[in-house]
SEKOL-269455 format. One line per field, with one value per residue: residue in one letter; x, y, z of N, C-alpha, C in turn; residue number from 1. Coordinates in Angstrom, 1 decimal. Layout:
# residues N
residuo	(A  ...)
n.u	(X  ...)
n.v	(Y  ...)
n.w	(Z  ...)
ca.u	(X  ...)
ca.v	(Y  ...)
ca.w	(Z  ...)
c.u	(X  ...)
c.v	(Y  ...)
c.w	(Z  ...)
num	(NUM  ...)
//
This chain:
# residues 265
residuo	(X  X  X  X  X  X  X  X  X  X  X  X  X  X  X  X  X  X  X  X  X  X  X  X  X  X  X  X  X  X  X  X  X  X  X  X  X  X  X  X  X  X  X  X  X  X  X  X  X  X  X  X  X  X  X  X  X  X  X  X  X  X  X  X  X  X  X  X  X  X  X  X  X  X  X  X  X  X  X  X  X  X  X  X  X  X  X  X  X  X  X  X  X  X  X  X  X  X  X  X  X  X  X  X  X  X  X  X  X  X  X  X  X  X  X  X  X  X  X  X  X  X  X  X  X  X  X  X  X  X  X  X  X  X  X  X  X  X  X  X  X  X  X  X  X  X  X  X  X  X  X  X  X  X  X  X  X  X  X  X  X  X  X  X  X  X  X  X  X  X  X  X  X  X  X  X  X  X  X  X  X  X  X  X  X  X  X  X  X  X  X  X  X  X  X  X  X  X  X  X  X  X  X  X  X  X  X  X  X  X  X  X  X  X  X  X  X  X  X  X  X  X  X  X  X  X  X  X  X  X  X  X  X  X  X  X  X  X  X  X  X  X  X  X  X  X  X  X  X  X  X  X  X  X  X  X  X  X  X  X  X  X  X  X  X)
n.u	(-21.6  -24.5  -26.6  -29.7  -30.1  -31.6  -32.0  -33.8  -35.6  -37.1  -40.1  -40.7  -42.0  -40.5  -37.6  -34.2  -34.7  -36.0  -35.2  -32.6  -32.4  -30.9  -31.9  -31.9  -33.1  -33.1  -32.4  -31.8  -30.5  -27.5  -24.2  -23.9  -21.7  -21.2  -23.5  -23.2  -20.9  -21.7  -23.6  -21.8  -20.3  -22.3  -22.8  -25.0  -27.5  -29.1  -29.2  -31.5  -32.3  -34.1  -35.9  -38.1  -40.8  -43.1  -46.2  -47.6  -45.6  -42.4  -39.0  -37.0  -34.0  -31.9  -29.1  -26.8  -24.0  -22.2  -23.4  -25.8  -29.3  -32.3  -34.7  -36.1  -37.5  -37.6  -36.2  -37.8  -40.1  -39.0  -38.4  -40.9  -41.9  -40.2  -41.1  -43.8  -43.5  -41.5  -41.2  -43.5  -45.4  -48.7  -50.5  -52.7  -51.4  -48.2  -46.3  -43.6  -41.3  -39.4  -36.6  -38.0  -40.5  -43.6  -44.1  -46.3  -47.1  -49.1  -51.1  -51.9  -53.9  -53.6  -51.3  -49.4  -47.6  -48.3  -46.8  -47.0  -46.1  -44.6  -45.4  -43.2  -43.2  -41.6  -40.0  -39.8  -36.6  -34.3  -31.7  -29.1  -27.3  -23.8  -21.9  -24.0  -25.0  -22.7  -22.4  -24.8  -24.6  -26.5  -29.3  -31.8  -35.4  -36.7  -36.0  -36.3  -36.4  -36.1  -35.8  -34.1  -32.6  -34.6  -34.8  -36.4  -37.3  -38.2  -39.0  -39.3  -37.3  -35.1  -34.5  -33.9  -31.6  -29.6  -26.2  -24.6  -21.8  -20.2  -18.2  -18.5  -21.2  -21.3  -20.6  -22.9  -24.9  -27.0  -28.9  -29.3  -29.7  -32.5  -33.8  -36.5  -39.5  -42.5  -44.3  -45.1  -47.4  -49.4  -48.0  -47.5  -45.4  -41.8  -38.6  -35.1  -32.5  -29.8  -27.3  -24.5  -23.3  -24.2  -23.1  -24.3  -24.2  -26.2  -29.5  -31.6  -34.5  -36.4  -38.1  -38.2  -37.7  -40.0  -41.7  -41.3  -41.6  -44.2  -46.1  -45.4  -46.0  -48.7  -49.9  -49.2  -50.4  -52.9  -54.2  -54.7  -54.0  -51.3  -49.2  -46.0  -42.7  -39.4  -36.7  -34.2  -31.5  -32.3  -35.0  -38.3  -41.7  -44.1  -47.2  -48.9  -50.3  -51.4  -52.3  -53.5  -51.2  -49.7  -48.0  -48.8  -47.4  -47.3  -46.1  -44.5  -42.5  -39.7  -38.1  -34.6  -32.4  -31.7  -30.0  -27.2  -25.3  -22.1  -21.3  -19.3  -20.0)
n.v	(181.0  181.3  183.9  185.3  188.0  190.9  193.4  196.4  198.8  201.5  203.5  203.9  202.8  202.0  200.4  201.3  203.8  205.9  204.9  202.8  200.0  197.6  194.5  192.2  189.4  187.7  184.8  185.2  187.8  189.3  190.3  193.8  195.1  193.4  193.7  196.4  196.3  194.7  196.5  198.6  197.3  196.8  199.4  201.1  203.6  202.7  199.6  197.2  195.0  192.3  190.3  187.6  187.8  186.3  185.3  188.3  189.9  191.6  192.2  195.1  196.6  199.3  200.2  202.6  203.0  203.9  204.2  203.0  203.7  205.3  205.3  204.6  205.0  204.2  201.7  200.2  200.1  198.6  196.2  195.3  194.9  192.7  190.7  190.4  189.8  187.9  186.2  185.0  186.1  186.7  188.3  191.1  193.2  194.2  194.4  196.1  196.2  198.6  200.9  203.3  202.7  200.7  200.1  200.1  198.4  198.3  196.9  199.0  200.9  200.4  198.8  199.9  200.2  201.1  203.0  203.4  205.8  207.5  211.0  213.8  216.7  219.9  222.8  226.4  227.8  230.3  231.1  230.3  227.3  226.6  226.1  225.7  227.7  228.0  225.4  224.8  226.7  228.6  230.6  229.9  230.5  230.1  228.5  225.4  223.2  219.8  216.3  216.4  219.2  221.5  223.3  225.8  226.7  229.1  228.2  225.3  225.2  226.3  224.4  222.2  223.2  223.2  222.7  221.3  221.9  219.4  219.2  221.4  221.1  218.8  219.7  220.7  220.3  218.3  215.4  215.4  217.5  219.0  220.2  222.0  222.9  224.5  222.3  221.5  221.0  219.2  218.1  218.5  219.3  219.5  218.0  217.6  215.6  215.7  214.0  213.9  213.6  211.1  209.4  209.5  211.3  212.4  211.4  209.5  209.1  209.7  208.3  208.7  211.5  212.6  212.4  214.6  216.6  216.3  217.1  219.9  220.8  220.1  221.7  224.2  224.2  223.6  221.1  217.5  215.4  214.7  214.9  214.1  214.7  213.7  215.3  214.3  213.0  210.4  210.4  210.2  209.3  210.0  209.3  210.9  211.2  213.1  212.0  212.7  212.1  210.7  209.8  208.8  207.1  206.3  204.1  202.7  199.7  198.0  195.0  194.6  192.8  189.4  187.4  185.8  186.2  185.6  185.1  185.0  182.8)
n.w	(-67.4  -69.3  -70.3  -71.4  -73.7  -74.9  -77.4  -77.7  -79.5  -78.2  -77.7  -80.4  -83.5  -85.5  -86.6  -85.7  -84.8  -82.1  -78.7  -78.0  -75.9  -73.7  -72.5  -69.9  -68.8  -65.6  -63.6  -61.0  -58.9  -60.1  -58.9  -58.2  -59.4  -61.5  -63.1  -63.7  -65.2  -67.4  -68.5  -69.2  -71.1  -73.0  -73.8  -74.2  -73.6  -71.4  -69.6  -68.7  -66.0  -64.9  -62.5  -61.8  -59.6  -59.4  -60.8  -62.1  -61.3  -61.0  -60.2  -60.9  -62.2  -63.3  -65.4  -66.5  -68.7  -66.7  -64.1  -61.6  -61.9  -60.6  -61.8  -65.0  -68.1  -70.9  -70.9  -69.2  -70.7  -72.8  -71.5  -70.8  -73.3  -74.1  -72.4  -73.2  -76.0  -76.3  -74.1  -73.4  -71.7  -70.6  -69.2  -68.4  -67.3  -66.2  -63.3  -62.2  -59.7  -58.1  -57.3  -57.4  -56.5  -57.2  -60.6  -63.3  -66.2  -69.1  -71.8  -74.6  -76.9  -80.5  -80.4  -78.7  -75.6  -72.2  -69.7  -66.2  -64.2  -61.3  -60.9  -61.1  -60.4  -61.4  -59.9  -60.0  -60.8  -59.9  -60.4  -62.8  -62.5  -61.9  -64.9  -66.6  -68.6  -70.2  -70.9  -72.4  -74.3  -74.9  -73.9  -71.8  -71.6  -69.2  -66.1  -64.4  -61.6  -60.8  -60.4  -62.6  -64.3  -65.9  -68.8  -70.3  -73.5  -76.1  -78.7  -80.8  -82.7  -81.5  -79.5  -81.1  -82.4  -80.5  -79.5  -77.3  -75.0  -73.6  -71.7  -70.1  -69.4  -67.8  -65.4  -64.2  -61.4  -61.4  -62.2  -64.9  -67.8  -69.3  -72.2  -73.4  -75.3  -76.8  -79.1  -82.5  -85.3  -84.2  -82.1  -78.7  -77.0  -77.2  -76.6  -75.5  -74.0  -71.9  -70.4  -69.3  -66.8  -65.9  -67.7  -70.2  -72.8  -74.7  -74.5  -76.5  -76.3  -73.5  -71.0  -68.2  -68.0  -68.7  -66.6  -65.2  -67.2  -68.2  -66.0  -65.9  -68.6  -68.8  -66.9  -68.0  -70.5  -70.0  -70.2  -69.9  -71.5  -73.6  -76.4  -76.9  -78.2  -78.5  -79.7  -80.6  -82.6  -83.3  -82.5  -81.1  -80.1  -77.5  -76.0  -73.6  -70.3  -67.6  -64.6  -61.7  -59.2  -60.9  -63.9  -67.1  -69.8  -73.1  -75.7  -78.6  -79.3  -80.7  -81.5  -81.9  -81.6  -80.5  -78.2  -76.5  -73.6  -72.0  -68.8  -65.9  -63.3)
ca.u	(-23.1  -25.1  -27.8  -30.3  -30.1  -32.3  -31.9  -35.1  -35.8  -38.3  -40.7  -40.8  -42.5  -39.5  -36.2  -33.1  -35.2  -36.3  -34.1  -32.2  -32.1  -30.6  -32.8  -31.4  -33.9  -32.2  -33.0  -31.6  -29.7  -26.1  -23.6  -24.1  -20.6  -21.3  -24.5  -22.7  -19.9  -22.5  -24.1  -20.7  -20.0  -23.4  -22.6  -26.2  -27.9  -29.6  -29.5  -32.4  -32.2  -35.3  -36.1  -39.5  -41.3  -44.2  -47.4  -47.4  -44.7  -41.0  -38.1  -36.2  -33.0  -31.4  -27.7  -26.1  -22.6  -21.5  -24.0  -27.2  -30.2  -33.5  -35.9  -35.8  -38.7  -37.5  -35.8  -38.9  -40.9  -38.3  -38.5  -42.3  -42.0  -39.6  -42.0  -45.0  -43.2  -40.5  -41.1  -44.8  -46.3  -50.0  -51.3  -53.1  -50.6  -47.0  -45.8  -42.2  -40.9  -38.1  -36.3  -39.0  -41.8  -44.1  -44.3  -47.1  -47.1  -50.2  -51.2  -52.7  -54.5  -52.6  -50.0  -48.6  -47.6  -48.5  -46.1  -47.6  -44.9  -44.8  -45.2  -42.2  -43.3  -40.5  -40.3  -39.0  -35.2  -34.0  -30.3  -28.5  -26.2  -22.5  -21.7  -25.2  -25.0  -21.5  -22.6  -25.8  -24.2  -27.7  -29.9  -33.2  -36.4  -37.1  -35.4  -37.1  -35.6  -36.7  -34.6  -33.3  -32.7  -35.4  -34.5  -37.6  -37.1  -39.4  -39.3  -38.7  -36.1  -34.0  -34.1  -33.2  -30.3  -28.6  -25.0  -24.0  -20.4  -20.4  -17.2  -19.1  -22.5  -21.1  -20.4  -24.2  -25.1  -28.3  -28.7  -29.3  -30.3  -33.5  -34.2  -37.9  -40.2  -43.7  -44.1  -45.9  -48.0  -50.0  -47.1  -47.7  -44.1  -40.6  -37.5  -33.9  -32.0  -28.4  -26.9  -23.1  -23.0  -24.5  -22.5  -25.2  -24.2  -27.6  -30.3  -32.5  -35.9  -36.2  -39.3  -38.2  -37.7  -41.4  -42.4  -41.2  -42.1  -45.7  -46.8  -45.2  -46.7  -50.1  -50.3  -49.0  -51.3  -54.3  -54.7  -54.1  -53.5  -50.3  -48.4  -44.6  -41.7  -38.0  -36.2  -32.8  -31.2  -33.1  -36.3  -39.3  -42.9  -44.8  -48.5  -48.8  -51.5  -51.2  -53.5  -53.2  -49.8  -49.0  -47.8  -48.9  -46.7  -47.5  -45.2  -44.2  -41.2  -39.3  -36.9  -33.5  -31.6  -31.8  -28.8  -26.8  -24.0  -21.4  -20.9  -18.8  -20.9)
ca.v	(181.1  182.0  184.7  185.9  189.4  191.5  194.9  196.8  200.2  201.9  204.7  204.0  201.7  201.8  200.0  202.3  205.0  205.7  204.8  201.4  199.5  196.2  193.8  190.9  188.6  187.0  183.9  185.8  189.0  189.3  191.4  195.1  195.4  192.6  194.3  197.6  195.9  194.3  197.8  199.3  196.5  197.1  200.8  201.8  204.5  201.9  198.2  196.8  193.6  192.0  189.0  187.3  187.5  185.3  185.9  189.4  190.9  191.4  193.3  195.6  197.6  199.8  200.7  203.3  202.5  204.4  204.2  202.5  204.8  204.9  205.3  204.6  204.7  203.4  200.4  199.6  199.8  197.5  195.0  194.8  194.3  191.4  189.8  190.1  189.4  186.8  185.3  184.3  186.7  186.9  189.1  192.4  194.2  193.8  195.2  196.1  196.8  199.4  201.9  204.4  202.1  199.9  200.7  199.2  198.5  197.6  197.1  200.1  200.8  200.5  198.0  200.6  199.8  202.2  203.0  204.2  206.2  208.7  212.3  214.5  218.1  220.7  224.1  227.4  228.1  231.7  231.3  229.2  226.7  226.7  225.3  225.5  228.5  227.7  224.1  224.8  227.7  229.2  231.1  229.5  231.5  229.7  227.3  224.6  222.2  218.6  215.4  217.0  220.6  221.7  224.6  226.0  227.7  229.7  227.5  224.0  225.3  226.6  223.1  221.4  223.8  223.2  221.9  221.5  221.6  218.4  219.5  222.3  220.6  217.8  220.4  221.0  219.3  217.6  214.1  215.7  218.8  218.8  221.4  221.8  224.0  224.0  221.6  221.9  219.9  218.2  217.7  219.5  219.8  218.7  218.0  216.9  215.2  215.6  213.4  213.5  213.2  209.7  208.6  209.5  212.7  212.7  210.2  209.7  209.3  209.5  208.3  209.3  212.9  213.0  212.4  216.0  217.5  216.3  218.0  221.2  221.2  219.9  223.0  225.4  224.1  223.4  219.8  216.4  214.5  215.4  214.2  214.6  214.2  214.0  215.6  213.8  212.5  209.2  210.9  209.2  209.9  209.5  209.8  211.1  211.7  213.4  211.5  212.9  212.1  209.7  210.1  207.7  207.3  205.2  204.1  201.4  199.1  197.1  194.2  194.7  191.6  188.5  186.6  185.3  186.7  184.7  185.8  184.1  182.5)
ca.w	(-67.4  -70.4  -70.0  -72.6  -73.8  -76.0  -77.6  -78.2  -79.8  -77.5  -78.1  -81.8  -84.3  -86.6  -86.1  -85.8  -84.2  -80.7  -77.8  -77.8  -74.5  -73.6  -71.5  -69.5  -67.7  -64.8  -62.7  -59.7  -59.1  -60.2  -58.1  -58.9  -60.2  -62.7  -63.9  -64.2  -66.3  -68.6  -69.1  -69.8  -72.3  -74.0  -74.2  -74.5  -72.5  -70.3  -69.6  -67.7  -65.5  -64.1  -61.9  -61.6  -58.2  -59.5  -61.4  -62.9  -60.6  -61.3  -59.7  -62.0  -62.0  -64.6  -65.3  -67.6  -68.7  -65.6  -62.8  -61.5  -61.8  -59.8  -62.7  -66.4  -68.8  -72.1  -70.6  -68.7  -71.9  -73.5  -70.7  -70.9  -74.7  -74.1  -71.7  -74.0  -77.3  -76.4  -72.9  -73.2  -70.7  -71.2  -68.4  -68.9  -66.7  -65.6  -62.2  -61.9  -58.4  -58.4  -56.3  -57.4  -56.2  -58.2  -61.9  -64.0  -67.7  -69.6  -73.3  -75.0  -78.3  -81.5  -80.2  -77.8  -74.2  -71.4  -68.5  -65.1  -63.4  -60.4  -61.4  -60.4  -60.9  -61.2  -59.3  -60.6  -60.3  -60.2  -60.9  -63.5  -61.8  -62.6  -66.0  -67.5  -69.8  -71.0  -71.4  -73.4  -75.3  -75.2  -72.7  -71.8  -71.2  -67.8  -65.5  -63.5  -61.0  -60.3  -60.4  -63.6  -64.5  -67.1  -69.5  -71.2  -74.6  -76.8  -79.9  -81.1  -83.5  -80.5  -78.9  -82.2  -82.8  -79.4  -79.6  -76.0  -74.7  -72.5  -70.7  -69.2  -68.9  -66.8  -64.1  -63.6  -60.4  -61.5  -62.9  -66.4  -68.2  -70.3  -73.0  -73.9  -75.9  -77.5  -80.3  -83.7  -86.1  -83.4  -81.0  -77.7  -76.6  -77.6  -75.6  -75.6  -72.7  -71.9  -69.1  -69.2  -65.4  -65.7  -68.7  -71.3  -73.3  -75.1  -74.5  -77.6  -75.9  -72.1  -70.3  -66.9  -68.1  -68.9  -65.3  -64.8  -68.3  -68.4  -65.1  -66.3  -69.8  -68.5  -66.3  -68.9  -71.7  -69.5  -70.7  -69.2  -72.5  -74.3  -77.4  -76.8  -79.1  -78.2  -81.0  -80.8  -84.0  -83.6  -82.3  -80.6  -79.6  -76.4  -75.8  -72.2  -69.6  -66.2  -63.8  -60.3  -59.0  -61.8  -65.4  -68.0  -71.0  -74.0  -76.9  -79.3  -79.1  -81.8  -81.2  -82.8  -81.6  -79.4  -78.1  -75.2  -73.1  -71.1  -67.5  -64.9  -62.2)
c.u	(-23.6  -26.4  -28.4  -30.2  -30.9  -32.0  -33.1  -35.0  -37.1  -38.7  -40.6  -41.4  -41.6  -38.2  -35.2  -33.6  -35.5  -35.1  -33.8  -31.9  -31.8  -31.5  -32.2  -32.3  -33.0  -33.0  -32.9  -30.6  -28.2  -25.5  -23.8  -22.9  -20.6  -22.3  -24.0  -21.7  -20.6  -23.1  -23.0  -20.3  -21.1  -23.3  -23.8  -26.6  -28.4  -29.6  -30.4  -32.2  -33.5  -35.3  -37.5  -39.7  -42.4  -45.4  -47.0  -46.3  -43.2  -40.3  -37.3  -35.2  -32.4  -30.0  -27.4  -24.8  -21.7  -22.1  -25.4  -28.1  -31.5  -34.7  -35.5  -37.1  -38.5  -37.1  -36.8  -39.9  -40.3  -38.5  -39.9  -42.5  -41.4  -40.5  -43.2  -44.6  -42.3  -40.6  -42.5  -45.7  -47.6  -51.0  -51.6  -52.2  -49.4  -46.7  -44.4  -41.9  -39.5  -37.8  -37.2  -40.4  -42.3  -44.5  -45.1  -47.1  -48.3  -50.3  -52.2  -53.2  -53.3  -51.3  -49.1  -48.6  -47.6  -47.7  -46.9  -46.5  -45.3  -44.6  -44.1  -42.2  -42.1  -41.0  -39.4  -37.6  -34.8  -32.7  -29.7  -27.4  -24.9  -22.4  -22.9  -25.1  -23.8  -21.7  -23.7  -25.4  -25.5  -28.3  -31.4  -34.1  -36.7  -36.3  -36.3  -36.3  -36.5  -35.6  -33.6  -33.5  -33.5  -35.1  -35.6  -37.2  -38.4  -39.9  -38.7  -37.4  -34.9  -33.5  -33.4  -31.8  -29.2  -27.4  -24.2  -22.5  -20.5  -19.4  -17.7  -20.4  -22.4  -20.9  -21.8  -24.6  -26.6  -28.0  -28.5  -29.9  -31.2  -33.8  -35.6  -38.5  -41.6  -43.4  -45.0  -46.5  -48.6  -49.2  -47.2  -46.4  -43.0  -39.6  -36.2  -33.3  -30.5  -27.9  -25.4  -22.7  -23.2  -24.0  -23.3  -25.2  -25.5  -28.3  -31.4  -34.0  -36.0  -37.6  -39.3  -38.2  -39.2  -42.2  -42.3  -41.8  -43.6  -46.4  -46.6  -46.1  -48.2  -50.6  -50.3  -50.1  -52.7  -55.0  -54.0  -53.5  -52.5  -49.5  -47.0  -43.7  -40.3  -37.3  -34.6  -32.7  -32.1  -34.6  -37.2  -40.5  -43.5  -46.2  -48.7  -50.1  -51.0  -52.5  -53.2  -51.7  -49.1  -49.0  -47.9  -48.3  -46.8  -46.6  -45.1  -42.8  -41.0  -38.1  -35.8  -32.7  -32.0  -30.5  -28.5  -25.5  -23.4  -20.9  -20.4  -19.7  -20.3)
c.v	(181.9  182.7  185.2  187.4  189.8  192.9  195.4  198.3  200.6  203.3  205.0  202.7  201.3  201.5  201.1  203.7  204.8  205.6  203.3  201.1  198.1  195.7  192.5  190.3  187.8  186.0  184.4  186.9  188.6  190.3  192.7  195.4  194.6  193.2  195.6  197.3  195.5  195.6  198.5  198.6  196.7  198.5  201.4  202.7  203.8  200.4  197.8  195.3  193.4  190.5  188.8  187.2  186.4  186.0  187.1  190.3  190.5  192.5  193.8  196.6  198.0  200.4  201.4  202.6  202.9  204.1  203.4  203.7  204.3  204.8  205.4  204.2  203.8  202.0  199.6  199.2  198.6  196.2  194.4  194.2  192.9  190.4  189.4  189.4  188.1  185.8  184.8  184.9  187.1  187.7  190.4  193.5  193.6  194.8  195.0  196.8  197.4  200.3  203.1  203.8  201.2  200.6  199.7  199.5  197.7  197.8  198.2  200.0  200.9  199.8  198.7  199.9  201.1  202.0  203.9  204.5  207.3  210.0  213.0  215.9  219.0  222.0  225.1  227.5  229.4  231.8  230.1  228.6  226.8  225.7  225.2  226.4  228.3  226.3  224.1  225.7  228.4  229.6  230.7  230.6  231.3  228.5  226.7  223.5  221.0  217.6  215.8  218.5  220.8  223.2  224.8  227.1  228.1  228.8  226.2  224.2  225.6  225.3  222.3  221.9  223.6  222.2  222.0  221.2  220.7  218.7  220.5  221.8  219.6  218.4  220.7  220.0  218.9  216.3  214.4  217.0  218.5  220.1  221.1  223.1  223.5  223.3  222.2  220.7  218.8  217.7  218.8  220.1  218.9  218.8  217.3  216.7  215.0  215.2  213.0  213.1  211.7  208.8  208.6  211.0  213.2  211.4  210.4  209.9  208.8  209.5  209.0  210.9  213.4  213.0  213.9  217.0  217.5  217.1  219.5  221.6  221.0  221.2  224.2  225.4  223.9  222.1  218.6  215.4  215.2  214.5  214.9  214.0  214.6  214.1  215.4  213.4  211.3  209.5  209.7  210.0  209.2  210.1  209.7  211.5  212.0  213.0  211.6  213.0  211.1  210.3  208.9  208.0  206.1  205.3  202.7  200.9  198.1  196.3  194.3  193.4  190.7  187.6  186.1  186.0  185.7  185.5  184.7  184.0  182.9)
c.w	(-68.5  -70.0  -71.3  -72.6  -75.1  -76.2  -78.3  -78.4  -79.2  -77.9  -79.6  -82.4  -85.4  -86.1  -86.5  -85.5  -82.8  -79.9  -77.6  -76.3  -74.6  -72.4  -71.2  -68.4  -67.0  -63.9  -61.2  -59.9  -59.2  -59.2  -58.9  -59.8  -61.5  -63.6  -64.5  -65.3  -67.5  -69.3  -69.8  -71.1  -73.4  -74.6  -74.8  -73.3  -71.2  -70.6  -68.5  -67.3  -64.7  -63.7  -61.5  -60.1  -58.3  -60.0  -62.3  -62.4  -60.8  -60.5  -60.8  -61.5  -63.3  -64.3  -66.6  -67.7  -67.5  -64.2  -62.8  -61.3  -61.1  -60.6  -64.1  -67.2  -70.0  -71.9  -69.9  -69.8  -72.6  -72.8  -70.8  -72.3  -74.8  -73.5  -72.6  -75.3  -77.3  -75.2  -72.6  -72.2  -71.3  -70.3  -69.0  -68.4  -66.1  -64.5  -62.0  -60.6  -58.5  -57.2  -56.3  -57.1  -57.3  -59.5  -62.8  -65.5  -68.2  -71.2  -73.5  -76.4  -79.3  -81.3  -79.3  -76.4  -73.3  -70.0  -67.5  -64.1  -62.4  -61.1  -60.5  -60.8  -60.5  -60.5  -60.0  -59.9  -60.8  -60.9  -61.6  -62.7  -62.6  -63.8  -67.0  -68.7  -70.7  -71.6  -72.6  -74.6  -75.8  -73.9  -72.7  -71.2  -69.7  -67.4  -64.4  -62.9  -60.5  -60.1  -61.5  -63.7  -65.9  -67.6  -70.5  -72.2  -75.3  -77.9  -80.0  -81.8  -82.6  -79.9  -79.9  -82.5  -81.7  -79.7  -78.3  -75.9  -73.4  -71.4  -69.7  -68.6  -67.8  -65.4  -63.4  -62.7  -60.3  -62.3  -64.4  -66.6  -69.4  -70.9  -73.5  -74.4  -76.5  -78.8  -81.5  -84.4  -85.3  -82.2  -80.0  -77.2  -77.1  -76.5  -76.2  -74.2  -72.8  -70.5  -69.0  -67.8  -65.1  -66.9  -70.0  -71.9  -73.8  -75.3  -75.6  -77.2  -74.4  -71.4  -69.0  -66.9  -68.2  -67.6  -64.7  -65.9  -68.3  -67.3  -65.5  -67.5  -69.6  -67.9  -67.2  -70.0  -71.3  -70.0  -70.1  -70.2  -73.4  -75.3  -77.3  -77.8  -78.6  -79.5  -81.1  -82.3  -84.3  -83.4  -81.8  -80.1  -78.4  -76.3  -74.3  -71.6  -68.1  -65.5  -62.4  -60.1  -59.8  -63.2  -66.2  -69.3  -71.9  -75.2  -77.4  -78.9  -80.2  -81.3  -82.3  -82.8  -80.4  -79.4  -76.7  -74.8  -72.1  -69.9  -66.6  -63.7  -60.9)
num	(1  2  3  4  5  6  7  8  9  10  11  12  13  14  15  16  17  18  19  20  21  22  23  24  25  26  27  28  29  30  31  32  33  34  35  36  37  38  39  40  41  42  43  44  45  46  47  48  49  50  51  52  53  54  55  56  57  58  59  60  61  62  63  64  65  66  67  68  69  70  71  72  73  74  75  76  77  78  79  80  81  82  83  84  85  86  87  88  89  90  91  92  93  94  95  96  97  98  99  100  101  102  103  104  105  106  107  108  109  110  111  112  113  114  115  116  117  118  119  120  121  122  123  124  125  126  127  128  129  130  131  132  133  134  135  136  137  138  139  140  141  142  143  144  145  146  147  148  149  150  151  152  153  154  155  156  157  158  159  160  161  162  163  164  165  166  167  168  169  170  171  172  173  174  175  176  177  178  179  180  181  182  183  184  185  186  187  188  189  190  191  192  193  194  195  196  197  198  199  200  201  202  203  204  205  206  207  208  209  210  211  212  213  214  215  216  217  218  219  220  221  222  223  224  225  226  227  228  229  230  231  232  233  234  235  236  237  238  239  240  241  242  243  244  245  246  247  248  249  250  251  252  253  254  255  256  257  258  259  260  261  262  263  264  265)
//
């Protein structure tokens, strides 16, 4: 059985930057083990699979090379990009139904797409969990716990300089470890995302992480609209807004490849 596949660089307007995601539109769900195997073969941080419900509504699932995850921003952005750019979708809004509830994507100014995701604010954590300090090889100013462990540093330079030891970081019992600090030159905050526990040592640009980072930085900076930058080697920008219990994240996407994969029926 031949299935279409796309690879899209998300949260960037420039190819070979941002976060690459594979996108596989499906006529019906494949077995989870098959989707996991496809994701492992793709060897990208995330592969998104979606099935049409009808009209503007779709079901979506995401897999890393190792596990299925409950929320992924960049692969959702990539999926919306595929629908608009390659599959003829003409609606003003796409609704993806997921394990994290309905996720809406709409067209924004300047060719960007806007994700509407649930906010997941963090709470202070007093004691570093096992593996964290040895894994980061640095001591954060503050620790916050949400779905991910957030490590707040004083400066962007500290975040950029991190060279984590993944053998220790994988012991931290959170989905991932996020390092963050104030930004500069018009960027409100920066971050990096380390997820060895889910098979992603460093994710280039992570939409789901910003569902936790945006509530924190909005409260700290006293502003609802934020320009964020993930300062991985590939880098990427997100234009964010905290709107009640939702986080809006806007970004660009660029198609890298289109093709087919062969899967046993």
